[in-house]
Residue frames relative to the residue before (quaternion, step in Angstrom):
aa qw qx qy qz dx dy dz
M 1.0000 0.0000 0.0000 0.0000 0.00 0.00 0.00
T 0.6583 0.5056 -0.3434 0.4394 3.55 0.94 -1.03
L 0.6442 0.5306 -0.3131 0.4533 3.58 1.01 -0.85
S 0.6868 0.4924 -0.3068 0.4378 3.59 0.94 -0.73
R 0.6438 0.5002 -0.3066 0.4912 3.59 1.24 -0.63
S 0.6290 0.4938 -0.3430 0.4928 3.49 1.12 -0.56
S 0.6028 0.5647 -0.3423 0.4479 3.63 1.04 -0.54
T 0.6911 0.4845 -0.2543 0.4721 3.44 0.98 -1.11
R 0.6406 0.5243 -0.3328 0.4515 3.55 0.97 -0.79
N 0.6933 0.4525 -0.3165 0.4631 3.67 0.98 -0.81
T 0.5904 0.5564 -0.3736 0.4497 3.59 1.14 -0.50
I 0.6287 0.4892 -0.3582 0.4869 3.55 0.99 -0.70
L 0.6458 0.5407 -0.3171 0.4359 3.58 0.75 -0.98
D 0.6624 0.5210 -0.3116 0.4390 3.51 0.89 -0.97
A 0.7017 0.4686 -0.2735 0.4618 3.52 0.84 -1.06
A 0.6659 0.4397 -0.3535 0.4882 3.66 0.81 -0.72
E 0.5879 0.5393 -0.4129 0.4393 3.73 0.76 -0.52
Q 0.6862 0.4865 -0.3013 0.4491 3.63 0.63 -0.91
L 0.7055 0.4507 -0.2676 0.4770 3.57 0.89 -0.95
F 0.6284 0.5457 -0.3415 0.4368 3.55 1.11 -0.63
A 0.6270 0.5538 -0.2736 0.4747 3.54 1.13 -0.95
Q 0.6958 0.4709 -0.2702 0.4703 3.58 0.96 -0.88
Q 0.8605 0.0936 -0.0090 0.5006 3.61 0.61 -0.96
G 0.5949 -0.5677 0.3843 0.4198 3.74 1.12 0.00
H 0.5056 -0.6912 0.3947 0.3329 3.49 -0.97 0.37
D 0.5172 0.5989 -0.3856 0.4745 3.48 1.36 -0.38
N 0.8152 0.2901 -0.2248 0.4481 3.64 0.68 -0.84
T 0.5622 0.5362 -0.4420 0.4485 3.60 1.19 0.54
S 0.2786 -0.7797 0.5386 0.1559 3.42 -0.97 0.99
M 0.6808 -0.4979 0.3879 0.3718 3.35 -1.44 0.38
R 0.5786 0.5774 -0.3210 0.4784 3.52 1.21 -0.84
Q 0.6321 0.5492 -0.3005 0.4566 3.68 0.89 -0.89
I 0.6842 0.5357 -0.2367 0.4347 3.36 0.84 -1.21
T 0.7141 0.4368 -0.2752 0.4728 3.53 0.84 -1.04
A 0.5996 0.5854 -0.3500 0.4188 3.53 1.08 -0.72
A 0.6779 0.5050 -0.2482 0.4730 3.46 0.93 -1.15
A 0.7424 0.4000 -0.2235 0.4888 3.62 0.92 -0.85
G 0.4230 -0.7323 0.4608 0.2692 3.62 1.19 -0.19
V 0.5960 0.5104 -0.3986 0.4747 3.58 1.08 0.63
N 0.5226 -0.5877 0.5277 0.3210 3.53 -1.53 0.02
L 0.7161 -0.4696 0.3268 0.3997 3.46 -1.47 0.50
S 0.6035 0.5949 -0.3473 0.4016 3.55 0.92 -0.93
A 0.6645 0.5343 -0.3118 0.4192 3.53 0.98 -0.93
V 0.6229 0.5216 -0.2789 0.5120 3.58 1.11 -0.82
N 0.6812 0.4717 -0.3032 0.4707 3.66 0.86 -0.81
Y 0.6000 0.5758 -0.2989 0.4681 3.51 1.21 -0.79
H 0.7744 0.3643 -0.2258 0.4654 3.61 0.71 -0.87
F 0.8179 0.2734 -0.0701 0.5015 3.49 0.94 -0.90
G 0.4917 -0.6959 0.4291 0.2997 3.63 1.14 -0.24
S 0.7734 -0.1600 0.1742 0.5882 3.66 0.91 -1.05
K 0.6554 -0.4754 0.3601 0.4634 3.53 -1.25 0.09
D 0.6336 0.5329 -0.3433 0.4436 3.59 0.95 -0.72
G 0.6478 0.4937 -0.3279 0.4787 3.66 1.08 -0.73
L 0.6067 0.5508 -0.3187 0.4764 3.64 1.24 -0.52
V 0.6257 0.5685 -0.2814 0.4540 3.46 1.10 -0.99
H 0.6697 0.5246 -0.2156 0.4793 3.43 1.09 -1.09
A 0.6591 0.5097 -0.2785 0.4778 3.49 0.98 -0.91
V 0.6609 0.4966 -0.3271 0.4578 3.62 0.90 -0.82
F 0.6827 0.4680 -0.3264 0.4564 3.65 0.86 -0.67
E 0.6210 0.5673 -0.2988 0.4509 3.41 0.99 -1.10
R 0.6213 0.5440 -0.3578 0.4359 3.70 0.72 -0.77
R 0.7402 0.3751 -0.2448 0.5014 3.64 0.62 -0.99
L 0.6713 0.4633 -0.3497 0.4609 3.79 0.67 -0.93
T 0.5910 0.5238 -0.4113 0.4552 3.82 0.82 -0.76
A 0.7126 0.4592 -0.3256 0.4187 3.63 0.46 -1.14
L 0.6474 0.5330 -0.3284 0.4346 3.65 0.95 -0.84
N 0.6826 0.4880 -0.2587 0.4785 3.58 0.84 -0.98
Q 0.6089 0.5543 -0.3419 0.4528 3.53 0.95 -0.70
E 0.6516 0.4753 -0.2967 0.5114 3.58 0.94 -0.93
R 0.6517 0.5199 -0.3554 0.4227 3.61 0.72 -0.82
L 0.6755 0.5241 -0.2334 0.4632 3.47 0.84 -1.08
A 0.6355 0.4998 -0.2908 0.5117 3.62 1.01 -0.85
L 0.6700 0.4457 -0.3505 0.4791 3.64 0.81 -0.65
L 0.6720 0.4759 -0.3286 0.4626 3.61 0.79 -0.84
D 0.5921 0.5553 -0.3712 0.4508 3.74 0.94 -0.69
E 0.6961 0.5096 -0.2666 0.4298 3.52 0.97 -0.95
L 0.6521 0.5146 -0.2987 0.4698 3.44 1.08 -0.88
E 0.6386 0.5519 -0.2769 0.4593 3.57 1.07 -0.96
N 0.6233 0.5216 -0.3036 0.4972 3.52 0.97 -0.94
E 0.7256 0.4625 -0.2622 0.4368 3.59 0.71 -0.86
A 0.6456 0.5261 -0.2811 0.4767 3.43 1.24 -0.74
Q 0.1930 -0.8431 0.4822 0.1394 3.66 1.17 -0.41
G 0.7967 -0.2865 0.1445 0.5122 3.39 0.72 1.25
Q 0.5902 0.5333 -0.4022 0.4534 3.82 1.01 -0.39
P 0.5860 -0.5827 0.4458 0.3438 3.45 -1.32 0.49
L 0.4605 -0.6914 0.4950 0.2546 3.61 -1.05 0.86
K 0.6077 -0.5178 0.4764 0.3683 3.42 -1.39 0.50
P 0.4459 -0.6733 0.4599 0.3692 3.82 -0.63 0.62
S 0.5980 0.5697 -0.3830 0.4137 3.64 1.01 -0.59
L 0.6594 0.5228 -0.3194 0.4357 3.55 1.03 -0.89
I 0.6387 0.5190 -0.3308 0.4618 3.60 1.06 -0.86
V 0.6885 0.4811 -0.3066 0.4478 3.65 0.79 -0.97
E 0.6699 0.4930 -0.3226 0.4518 3.60 0.89 -0.71
A 0.5960 0.5787 -0.3267 0.4507 3.58 1.18 -0.74
F 0.7052 0.4573 -0.2449 0.4833 3.61 1.10 -0.82
F 0.7965 0.3379 -0.1583 0.4758 3.52 0.75 -1.18
G 0.5971 0.5744 -0.3942 0.3978 3.74 1.02 -0.41
P 0.6460 0.4683 -0.3883 0.4611 3.66 0.75 -0.41
L 0.5950 0.5338 -0.3827 0.4632 3.67 1.07 -0.59
V 0.6662 0.4784 -0.3139 0.4783 3.69 0.76 -0.92
R 0.6837 0.4993 -0.2968 0.4418 3.54 0.77 -0.75
H 0.6550 0.4434 -0.3233 0.5195 3.66 1.05 -0.80
A 0.6049 0.5478 -0.3483 0.4612 3.74 0.95 -0.74
S 0.7801 0.3405 -0.1897 0.4894 3.69 0.93 -0.79
G 0.3679 0.7598 -0.4740 0.2504 3.58 1.35 0.32
A 0.5618 -0.6507 0.4208 0.2897 3.47 -1.26 0.60
S 0.5880 0.5954 -0.3921 0.3822 3.63 1.05 -0.48
P 0.6013 -0.5371 0.4267 0.4097 3.72 -1.14 0.32
G 0.6671 0.5140 -0.2999 0.4481 3.60 1.04 -0.91
E 0.6476 0.5117 -0.3118 0.4706 3.53 1.02 -0.69
K 0.6520 0.5205 -0.3191 0.4497 3.59 1.05 -0.74
A 0.6604 0.5573 -0.2437 0.4403 3.43 1.35 -0.79
F 0.5062 0.7282 -0.3368 0.3164 3.42 1.42 -0.47
V 0.6985 0.4516 -0.3000 0.4671 3.66 0.91 -0.92
P 0.6944 0.4509 -0.3302 0.4532 3.59 0.71 -0.70
L 0.5732 0.5520 -0.3766 0.4743 3.48 1.28 -0.49
L 0.6927 0.4351 -0.3179 0.4794 3.65 0.83 -0.75
E 0.5632 0.5871 -0.3582 0.4582 3.64 1.07 -0.40
R 0.7404 0.3976 -0.2504 0.4807 3.46 0.76 -0.86
S 0.5839 0.5651 -0.3912 0.4321 3.56 1.17 -0.49
M 0.6938 0.5017 -0.3050 0.4170 3.59 0.85 -0.78
S 0.6892 0.4230 -0.2599 0.5278 3.61 1.25 -0.26
D 0.3613 0.7414 -0.4843 0.2920 3.56 1.35 0.38
P 0.4192 -0.7812 0.4189 0.1964 3.51 -0.36 1.32
G 0.6986 0.4594 -0.2603 0.4829 3.63 1.10 -0.65
G 0.5031 -0.7226 0.4062 0.2442 3.45 1.16 -0.18
F 0.4349 0.7356 -0.4209 0.3044 3.53 1.47 -0.08
I 0.7063 0.4143 -0.2415 0.5207 3.59 0.99 -1.00
R 0.5958 0.5421 -0.4124 0.4256 3.62 0.93 -0.59
S 0.6623 0.5314 -0.3175 0.4221 3.47 0.84 -1.03
M 0.6598 0.4772 -0.3217 0.4832 3.55 0.89 -0.83
F 0.6081 0.5315 -0.3602 0.4669 3.66 0.97 -0.73
V 0.6495 0.5219 -0.3232 0.4487 3.59 0.84 -0.76
D 0.6757 0.4973 -0.2693 0.4729 3.55 0.99 -1.03
E 0.6743 0.4766 -0.3210 0.4637 3.64 0.98 -0.51
H 0.7553 0.4470 -0.2077 0.4318 3.48 1.02 -0.66
T 0.5136 0.7243 -0.3912 0.2422 3.52 1.24 -0.74
G 0.6932 0.4943 -0.2486 0.4618 3.54 0.89 -1.14
V 0.7083 0.4478 -0.2989 0.4566 3.59 0.92 -0.89
I 0.6394 0.5251 -0.3446 0.4435 3.54 0.94 -0.67
E 0.6075 0.5486 -0.3299 0.4703 3.58 1.17 -0.73
R 0.6436 0.5320 -0.3298 0.4404 3.63 0.97 -0.71
F 0.6953 0.4854 -0.2428 0.4711 3.44 0.98 -0.93
K 0.6150 0.5274 -0.3568 0.4650 3.56 1.16 -0.71
H 0.6662 0.4991 -0.3157 0.4554 3.66 0.95 -0.78
A 0.6154 0.5429 -0.3334 0.4641 3.55 1.15 -0.68
L 0.6448 0.5116 -0.2941 0.4857 3.60 1.19 -0.82
L 0.6534 0.5348 -0.3085 0.4381 3.66 1.11 -0.83
K 0.6640 0.4880 -0.2728 0.4966 3.41 1.08 -0.75
S 0.6549 0.5096 -0.2883 0.4777 3.63 1.05 -0.64
L 0.7810 0.1499 -0.0804 0.6010 3.52 1.04 -0.76
P 0.0838 -0.8758 0.4737 0.0402 3.58 0.48 1.17
D 0.6736 0.4853 -0.2974 0.4715 3.61 1.14 -0.43
V 0.5382 0.5766 -0.3976 0.4689 3.70 1.33 0.23
P 0.3859 -0.6794 0.5411 0.3110 3.69 -0.66 0.78
E 0.6655 -0.5364 0.3957 0.3358 3.48 -1.41 0.80
E 0.6818 0.5089 -0.3033 0.4292 3.61 0.93 -1.07
E 0.6642 0.4700 -0.3278 0.4801 3.59 1.14 -0.59
I 0.5559 0.5839 -0.3975 0.4383 3.67 1.14 -0.43
V 0.6657 0.5389 -0.2648 0.4431 3.41 1.03 -1.26
W 0.6739 0.4941 -0.3060 0.4562 3.55 0.88 -0.98
R 0.6770 0.5031 -0.3108 0.4381 3.55 0.88 -0.85
F 0.5923 0.5480 -0.3355 0.4861 3.53 1.10 -0.78
H 0.6451 0.5352 -0.3377 0.4283 3.62 0.91 -0.88
F 0.6192 0.5526 -0.2839 0.4802 3.48 1.13 -1.04
M 0.6580 0.5202 -0.3185 0.4416 3.57 0.81 -1.04
L 0.6696 0.4956 -0.3305 0.4436 3.62 0.95 -1.05
G 0.6884 0.4918 -0.3206 0.4260 3.68 0.95 -0.67
A 0.6389 0.4714 -0.3456 0.5001 3.62 1.11 -0.64
T 0.6291 0.5204 -0.3526 0.4573 3.69 0.90 -0.55
S 0.6360 0.4972 -0.3452 0.4787 3.58 0.92 -0.89
Y 0.6720 0.4941 -0.3138 0.4536 3.72 0.75 -0.83
A 0.6051 0.5886 -0.3239 0.4271 3.53 1.03 -0.93
I 0.7858 0.4066 -0.1657 0.4356 3.47 0.76 -1.07
S 0.7556 0.4241 -0.1853 0.4636 3.40 1.34 -0.41
G 0.7620 0.4530 -0.1526 0.4368 3.38 1.35 -0.85
T 0.3950 0.7867 -0.4028 0.2505 3.48 1.44 0.00
E 0.6459 0.5073 -0.3377 0.4599 3.53 1.06 -0.81
V 0.6101 0.5266 -0.3547 0.4740 3.73 0.94 -0.80
L 0.6949 0.4748 -0.2739 0.4655 3.52 0.72 -1.06
R 0.6151 0.5384 -0.3418 0.4638 3.60 0.94 -0.63
L 0.6613 0.4878 -0.2862 0.4928 3.59 0.89 -0.97
A 0.7181 0.4763 -0.2758 0.4260 3.61 0.73 -1.04
M 0.7307 0.3915 -0.2305 0.5095 3.55 1.21 -0.73
G 0.4695 -0.7189 0.4161 0.2994 3.54 1.10 -0.04
W 0.2414 0.7945 -0.4955 0.2549 3.46 1.31 0.66
P 0.4981 -0.6294 0.5084 0.3119 3.64 -1.13 0.60
E 0.5530 -0.5595 0.4714 0.3987 3.57 -1.12 0.43
P 0.5656 -0.5543 0.4793 0.3782 3.70 -1.23 0.43
E 0.6024 -0.5476 0.4437 0.3746 3.55 -1.26 0.60
P 0.4563 -0.6336 0.5067 0.3655 3.59 -0.97 0.39
G 0.8155 0.2881 -0.1973 0.4615 3.36 -1.16 0.87
D 0.3113 0.7490 -0.4924 0.3158 3.49 1.52 0.44
G 0.1394 -0.8441 0.5076 0.1025 3.73 0.25 0.97
D 0.7410 0.3990 -0.2388 0.4845 3.63 1.08 -0.64
G 0.1546 0.8136 -0.5241 0.1988 3.62 1.28 0.64
A 0.7324 0.4293 -0.2552 0.4627 3.47 0.68 -1.40
Q 0.6151 0.5368 -0.3728 0.4410 3.75 0.94 -0.59
K 0.6474 0.5519 -0.3099 0.4246 3.49 0.99 -0.81
L 0.6814 0.4905 -0.2522 0.4812 3.33 1.00 -1.03
L 0.6735 0.5008 -0.3274 0.4341 3.54 0.99 -0.75
A 0.5918 0.5711 -0.3469 0.4508 3.57 1.24 -0.66
R 0.6735 0.5037 -0.2843 0.4603 3.58 1.02 -1.00
L 0.6696 0.5062 -0.2909 0.4591 3.45 1.01 -0.93
M 0.6162 0.5969 -0.3073 0.4117 3.53 1.01 -0.79
S 0.6500 0.5190 -0.2561 0.4925 3.43 1.06 -1.09
F 0.6736 0.4808 -0.3065 0.4703 3.65 0.95 -0.80
L 0.6462 0.5258 -0.2995 0.4651 3.68 0.87 -1.12
L 0.6930 0.4841 -0.2973 0.4438 3.59 0.76 -0.97
G 0.6086 0.5494 -0.3246 0.4716 3.52 1.07 -0.80
G 0.7100 0.4486 -0.2875 0.4605 3.58 0.94 -0.91
L 0.6412 0.5134 -0.3457 0.4536 3.56 1.06 -0.68
R 0.7409 0.4139 -0.2432 0.4698 3.65 1.02 -0.57
A 0.3844 0.7264 -0.4871 0.2954 3.59 1.36 -0.01
P 0.6432 -0.5337 0.3930 0.3835 3.59 -1.25 0.53
L 0.5097 -0.6523 0.4664 0.3117 3.54 -1.08 0.66
P 0.6634 -0.5324 0.3050 0.4283 3.65 -0.93 0.73
G 0.8113 0.2067 -0.1972 0.5101 3.61 -0.75 1.10
A 0.6337 0.4845 -0.3504 0.4909 3.57 1.32 0.06
T 0.3561 -0.7603 0.4936 0.2268 3.57 -1.22 0.12
A 0.6848 0.4795 -0.2818 0.4709 3.48 1.27 -0.36
P 0.4393 -0.6776 0.4736 0.3515 3.64 -0.73 0.73
L 0.6498 -0.5447 0.3973 0.3510 3.59 -1.38 0.53
P 0.5473 -0.5944 0.4599 0.3683 3.56 -1.12 0.48
H 0.6253 -0.5958 0.3790 0.3323 3.45 -1.18 0.59
G 0.6494 -0.4392 0.3772 0.4931 3.56 1.15 -0.34
R 0.5986 -0.5902 0.3840 0.3819 3.69 -0.87 0.63
H 0.8028 0.2432 -0.0725 0.5395 3.54 0.95 -0.90
E 0.1758 0.8076 -0.5434 0.1468 3.75 1.05 0.56
Y 0.7816 0.2026 -0.1205 0.5775 3.51 0.99 -0.76
G 0.4562 0.7273 -0.4289 0.2810 3.63 1.18 0.28
A 0.8227 -0.3780 0.2079 0.3702 3.29 -1.36 -0.41
A 0.5066 0.6372 -0.4119 0.4094 3.60 1.24 -0.28
K 0.0828 -0.8464 0.5256 0.0242 3.48 -0.65 1.04
A 0.5183 -0.6183 0.4540 0.3781 3.66 -0.96 0.49
P 0.5051 -0.6194 0.4861 0.3535 3.64 -0.97 0.68
A 0.6849 -0.5275 0.2949 0.4072 3.48 -1.26 0.54
N 0.8276 0.2574 -0.2343 0.4404 3.50 -1.40 0.39
R 0.5638 0.5027 -0.4479 0.4783 3.62 1.05 0.91
N 0.2145 -0.7820 0.5759 0.1038 3.51 -1.30 0.58
P 0.0709 -0.8583 0.5075 0.0276 3.46 0.46 1.29
S 0.4670 -0.6497 0.4935 0.3410 3.62 -1.06 0.41
């Protein structure tokens, strides 16, 4: 019975996620969700209580998995560094790498993740935006402190602004490539290009780190790479830091 209930719950979440990504949660009716999931309205109410509860569960499922991966990577890096500052490149990759990989995932749910996030940030009522902030606050705080420790000569306000710019660049990189491809006349990627996400991440990391190390406003010299940019702290296995 427990397995059956879990399967029904996930089926509803999968159906709602696809519909929300395509047309937004405000424009998606409960009738559409139940039809796509092959369940009745009582099943949705049983598992989620209301449409708002369902919307919350859809976002929470993806954001929780994403942030757990980010924190696991940062924990591993900090454990290996044994109290020493981390390389800025490792911190940036640990935060943005999981997002790129999720956005480039093979499953329908993973492919829906990016348009789902795009629609969430334009939520006029702020319901989703508020939940998004709640899910990310503790995670972003951990990464901010790691960057401050890695770049001790950079003011906290500047770290926050640059992190904000990095978020914007990454969001556009993973969501705007199709529009840019059409506008620039780029060919479609080769079928079965399994390292597409890794190529995008390598390009993105180069750009993000360039922005992170750019001169402070009013200065002319770029920021230092961090005390241990080429030091002893190493990336955990199976990672490709810039």
